[in-house]
Structures are given as structure tokens and as C-alpha cells.
N, C-alpha and C positions, 0 to 999 in steps of 0.2 A: 111501160116503156116498150114493153115487149110487143104489147097489142099497138101502140104506133107504129112501131117498125114494120110490123107485118101489114098491116094498114099501107102504109108508105110503098112497100112492094106490091102489093097487091093491086090497090087502086087508088095511085097518085093523084088523081084529080077530087078524088076525097080527102084524101088526106092535105090536099094545100087548101080545100074549101072548111074545114073542121079547123084549120090553124088560123086561116084569116078571120074567120066569126070568132073564135076564142080570142086572138089577140084585140079582136074590136071591141068585145065583151068588156076584157080587162081596162081596159084604156077608158073605154066612155064610166066604169066603176070607178077608177082611178078621178076622173074629171068631177064625177058626182062626190066623190070623198073631199075632194082639193076647195068646191064648191061650197058644201054643210063646212068645213073648217073656215074659209075664207067668207061667207056669207055677210057673218054680222057686222062685218066690216066696212060695209055699202062699198065695195069696189067696184068697178067696171064689171060686166058682164065675160070678159074679154081674159078676166084676169087668173081664173084657175087653170086657163089652156098655160098662159105665160108661166103662170108656177111649174105645172106640172112638164112641160117643154125643157125649162131652166133646171128641173132637178135630172132632167131623162140628160142633157148636155154635160152636168155636172159626174155624175154616173160614168159616163162614156169619156171623159178627160181624165178622171182615177184610175179607171180602168186603162187606159191607155199609156198612161204615167208609170204603171206597175210594171211592163213590161220588157 
């Protein structure tokens, strides 16, 4: 974490590019895992995206209620 803080201060443009790429890769990985689990059910191709977004909305709502 200390490395990321130093990177954010010294080279902010590189920090934001790395952060964007990391979020994009994690999102793609989660979509892939959802597609693997939902694949045998014969659902449409947009179903994994809907499931992932639905789970993200549920997590955000639960976090808002806990405050």
C-alpha cells in the first residue's frame, strides 16, 4: 500500500492508469466466472452482466443501510 501512495503522489497519471486497468481486469474476471457458472443454464449472453451488476447494487444498498 505504501508503494501505491508513493506512486499516487509522484506519478498521478500512472497511478490512475494502473488503477483503471486493475478495475477493468477484475470486472472482466468476475464476468468470466459468472459466465462459467451460468453457462450450463442456457441463459442469454447478457445474463452474467445482469447478475454481476445486480450483486453490485445489492452490496451498495446494504452498505448504505449500515451507516
